[in-house]
Each structure stands twice: as structure tokens, then as C-alpha cells.
N, C-alpha and C positions, 0 to 999 in steps of 0.2 A: 528504610528509605527503598525505592525501587531499584534492584541491582539486573531485572533483565526486562528490558525496555525494547518492544516490536515497535517498529516504524513505518506503516503504509507511506509508501511515496509511488507518486505517479507523473512526476516532473512539471506539476504544477507550481506557482507561486507559494499556494496556501502548502501543499505539502513541503514545502522547505521551510516554511514557518513551523510547521510540526517536527521538522528535523530539528531546527534550532531549539526548541523546547525542550525535545528529548535530549540534546546535548546537556542542556542545562541539567535536567534530570541525572543522568550519566556523573558528571563530572561532580555534582554534590554529593552522590551517593556512590561514585565509584563502579558505575555501571556499566553493562555492556550493550550493545545496541543491536539489534537484529532489524535489518532493513527486511521491507517485503514487499515487492512487487507482483500484481498480479495482472495475467495477459488473458483477457476474454474472448477467444479466437470464435465464440458462437455467431457474432454476428458476420463473420466473414464467410460462413457458408450460405448465408442468404443473400448477400448483397451481390457476389463477386459470379457470373456466370461459367468461366473458362477455369478448370482444374487445376491448370499452372497458374492462373492468377491467384486462386485461393491459395496453394503452397507457397508462393513467392511473398503473398501478404503476410500470412502467417510467420513465415523467416524472417521478414523486416519487423514485424511485432514481438517475437521473442528478441532480436537483437537491440531492439529500441531499449526493451526490458532490462537487458543484461547492461546497456549502457548508462541506465538511470540509476541502476543499482552500484556500479562503478565507479560514477560520479558521485553519490550519496555517500559512499564508503570514503572516497577521498576526503569529502568536509568533516566527516566524524574523526577519521584519523588523524588528519589535520589539528585536531583539538585533543588528540592523544586518547580517544575512547576505542577501547576494543570493539571491532565491529564484526558483525557476519551478515550475508546477505541471501536471499532466498528468491528464487524466481519461481512463481505459481502459475501454471496455465490451465485454463478450463476449456474443458473441449467438450462436455456433456450439457446438455442442454438440461434446466432445471437448475446448474449450480448457479451461483453469485459471486462475484467480485467480495462482497461482505463477509460470504461463509467462507472465503477460503483465507480470508485476514483473520477472523475468528477462529478457525482451525489451524491457523500456522500459530497463533499466541497459545493454544491447549498445546500443539504437539512440541514444540520447543522447549518447556514451558515459560511465558511471560508472566512478568509480574503487572506490568498494564500496557495498554495499546496506544498508541498515541498516532492521532489521525487528524487532517485537516478537512476543515468542511468551508464550504463556500457560502453558507449561510441563506441558500435559496429559500424563497418562501413561496406559497400558493402554486397556481400552475407551472411554474419555471421546475419546481422542485418536482410535481408531480410527472410531467413531461421528461427530467433529464435524470428523477431517482436521486438519491443520495447514498452513496457509500456508506458515509458518516452515521446516519439514521440506523441505516442495516446493520452495523456493527455493534451499535448500542443494544438492537434488539435481540442480537443472538450471541453476543460475546459471554463467557461468563468470566471474563477477566475484567478489572478496572478499566474504562476509557477514557483517556483526556481526549478532550476535543481542541482543537487551537482554528481559532476563525480567523480567517482569510482578512485582508485589508480593504 
């Protein structure tokens, strides 16, 4: 079974479904969960004009990420699952959320990555992108996709 389970969380209902699946996997195999949340700071450089706004926004994004990890950790620990958490921050152009997730899975090292997917298709996927699809493409670790409702 899977002993080291990496779960990408972003605060969406879909990521909480993925977390629920990871808890089941960890419970069945007496595993450990590592939560990862990735903060992508690159768009802030393009969207905000005032340097003080950029810093305040970046700080808020980091704090939101820490809260998401804390909330996720509370859920897993309530289930009796040993849990770790990692906040990853993207600050360089060319880096992607999916790369950071796959990198964390290698660095930790995870036996499996669990990630939620919204199941978007067509133009919606093209415009919004897909972190889950990116993880599948770049990860060297097995990936379990959990489809949102």
C-alpha cells in the first residue's frame, strides 16, 4: 500500500474530496500524509502597480496558504493520520504550480500524489489551465485524480 501520500490542497471543494480519499488510503495502509499548497506569486507582479500593494498581496497569499494547510492538517489529524505540511512559493517566471507539486513529491519522497480535478473540458480548460493535467505530465510518482462533484 501507499505509505507516503502527498496531497495538493487549494481550498476548493475538489481538493477536500482529494484529501478525503488520501485519508482513506492512509488509514488502510497506516500511511503518512504530506499536504502541499503552492502559492504562485508571479501574477502579482503583472496585476498590481504599486510596490506596497504587491508586498501586501503576496503576504496575504502566503498567509492564506498557511491557513489552508493548517485547516487540512486539522482534518487529517482528527482522523488519526500522521501529517506534515509544506507551503511552496513560486517566485520565478516559468515555474508552474504542477512543477512544484511534482518536485515536492520527489523531494519528500511520496509513494503517490493525490490531487483533485474539476474535470473542465474544451475552452474552459484551455483558458483556466489544469494543474491536475500538468501534474500527470511531469510527475514521476503515481498520481490519483479525484474528480469533483
